[in-house]
C-alpha positions as CSV (number, residue, x, y, z in Angstrom):
1,M,0.5,0.3,0.4
2,K,2.8,2.4,0.9
3,E,5.0,1.0,-2.1
4,E,1.8,2.1,-4.0
5,N,1.0,5.3,-2.4
6,A,4.3,6.2,-3.5
7,K,4.4,5.7,-6.7
8,L,1.0,8.0,-7.3
9,Q,2.8,10.6,-5.4
10,E,5.3,10.2,-7.7
11,H,3.3,10.7,-10.8
12,L,1.3,13.3,-8.8
13,D,4.9,15.3,-8.7
14,Q,5.7,14.3,-12.3
15,Q,2.2,15.6,-13.9
16,K,2.7,18.8,-11.4
17,K,6.1,19.8,-13.2
18,A,4.3,18.8,-16.8
19,I,1.3,21.5,-15.6
20,T,3.9,24.1,-14.5
21,E,5.9,23.9,-18.0
22,V,2.9,23.8,-20.4
23,E,1.7,27.2,-18.3
24,G,5.1,28.3,-18.8
25,E,4.2,28.0,-22.2
26,I,1.5,29.3,-22.5
27,K,2.0,32.1,-21.1
28,S,4.6,32.9,-23.1
29,L,2.6,32.4,-26.1
30,Q,0.0,34.7,-25.3
31,S,2.3,36.9,-24.4
32,N,3.5,36.8,-28.1
33,L,1.7,39.2,-30.9
34,T,-0.4,37.5,-33.7
35,L,0.4,37.7,-37.1
36,E,-2.9,40.1,-37.7
37,Q,-1.6,42.2,-34.7
38,I,1.7,42.6,-36.1
39,H,0.5,43.9,-39.4
40,D,-2.0,46.9,-37.5
41,K,0.9,47.4,-35.6
42,E,3.2,47.7,-38.7
43,A,1.0,50.0,-40.3
44,K,0.1,52.5,-37.2
45,L,4.2,52.8,-37.0
46,R,4.5,53.0,-40.8
47,K,1.7,55.5,-40.6
48,E,3.8,57.6,-37.3
49,V,7.0,57.5,-39.6
50,K,5.1,59.0,-42.6
51,E,3.4,62.0,-40.8
52,M,7.4,61.9,-38.9
53,E,8.8,62.6,-42.5
54,D,6.1,64.7,-43.6
55,K,6.6,67.1,-40.3
56,L,11.2,67.0,-40.9
57,V,10.8,67.8,-44.8
58,K,8.6,71.2,-43.5
59,L,11.0,72.0,-40.9
60,R,13.9,71.5,-43.1
61,G,11.9,73.9,-45.8
62,G,12.1,77.0,-43.7
63,V,8.1,76.3,-42.6
64,T,6.9,78.5,-39.8
65,L,5.3,77.3,-37.8
66,V,4.7,80.0,-35.1
67,R,3.5,83.4,-36.8
68,P,5.4,86.5,-36.1
69,E,2.2,88.5,-34.0
70,E,1.6,84.9,-31.9
71,K,5.8,85.0,-31.2
72,K,5.7,89.0,-30.0
73,A,2.4,88.1,-28.1
74,V,4.4,85.7,-25.8
75,E,7.4,87.5,-25.7
76,V,4.8,90.3,-24.3
77,M,3.5,88.4,-21.8
78,Y,6.6,86.6,-20.4
79,S,8.2,89.8,-20.3
80,E,5.5,90.9,-17.9
81,K,5.4,87.8,-15.7
82,I,8.9,88.6,-15.5
83,S,8.4,92.1,-14.1
84,L,5.1,90.9,-12.2
85,W,8.0,88.3,-10.5
86,R,10.5,91.1,-9.7
87,R,7.7,93.1,-8.0
88,R,6.6,90.3,-6.0
89,K,10.0,88.9,-4.9
90,R,10.9,92.9,-3.6
91,M,7.8,93.6,-2.0
92,F,8.5,89.9,0.2
93,K,11.7,90.8,0.0
94,D,10.6,94.3,1.9
95,L,8.3,92.2,3.9
96,W,10.9,89.7,5.3
97,D,13.4,92.8,5.8
98,A,11.0,94.6,8.0
99,I,9.1,91.2,10.3
100,T,13.1,89.7,10.9
101,E,14.7,93.5,11.8
102,N,14.1,92.9,15.1
103,S,14.1,89.4,15.2
104,P,16.3,87.3,18.4
105,K,15.6,83.9,16.1
106,D,18.1,82.6,13.3
107,L,16.6,83.5,9.9
108,K,17.6,80.5,8.4
109,E,15.4,78.1,11.1
110,F,12.2,81.1,11.0
111,K,12.6,80.5,7.6
112,E,12.1,76.9,7.7
113,E,9.4,77.1,10.3
114,L,7.5,79.4,8.0
115,G,8.3,76.9,5.7
116,I,9.4,80.1,3.3
117,E,11.9,79.0,0.3
118,Y,13.4,81.7,-1.8
119,D,14.4,81.1,-5.7
120,E,17.7,80.3,-5.5
121,D,16.8,77.3,-2.4
122,V,15.0,76.0,-5.4
123,G,17.1,75.9,-7.6
124,V,15.7,79.2,-9.8
125,N,17.5,82.3,-10.7
126,L,15.2,85.0,-12.0
127,Q,18.4,87.3,-13.6
128,S,18.9,83.4,-15.5
129,V,15.6,83.3,-17.0
130,S,15.0,86.9,-17.9
131,E,18.0,86.8,-19.3
132,L,16.3,84.3,-21.9
133,L,14.1,87.2,-23.6
134,Q,16.8,89.4,-24.2
135,H,18.8,87.2,-25.5
136,R,16.5,86.1,-28.1
137,K,16.0,89.9,-29.0
138,K,20.1,90.0,-29.2
139,R,19.5,87.7,-30.7
140,A,16.6,88.7,-33.5
141,R,19.0,92.2,-34.0
142,G,22.2,90.5,-34.7
143,Q,20.0,88.8,-37.7
């Protein structure tokens, strides 16, 4: 009886291994694309390539993508935002100096306690950002 039970257990283990192998093979086959899916994907990629090539031809041909009026409007808006940034930064600096003028606390600790971060603390420099527009204007005049 024990021998028969051991044989049956061994047979069961072999069947489990075989099932695991077959399931693994089924999963790998299911992860592969069918021929129809491959054709669909190929058609989609060919269409994308065609669109990109057409766009590249336009760009190489010197087509203006942004009209001068739109460009000017964006530059004006950018300039206004930089001015507002400067003004608000100056207002904050004046208020901060007035508040902390006679403060016995360490200013760095007080700033952290309030959760205040300067532009420089997060890696932003107003001067470098405002120079972007100036650099653009110099390039435009030089051309």
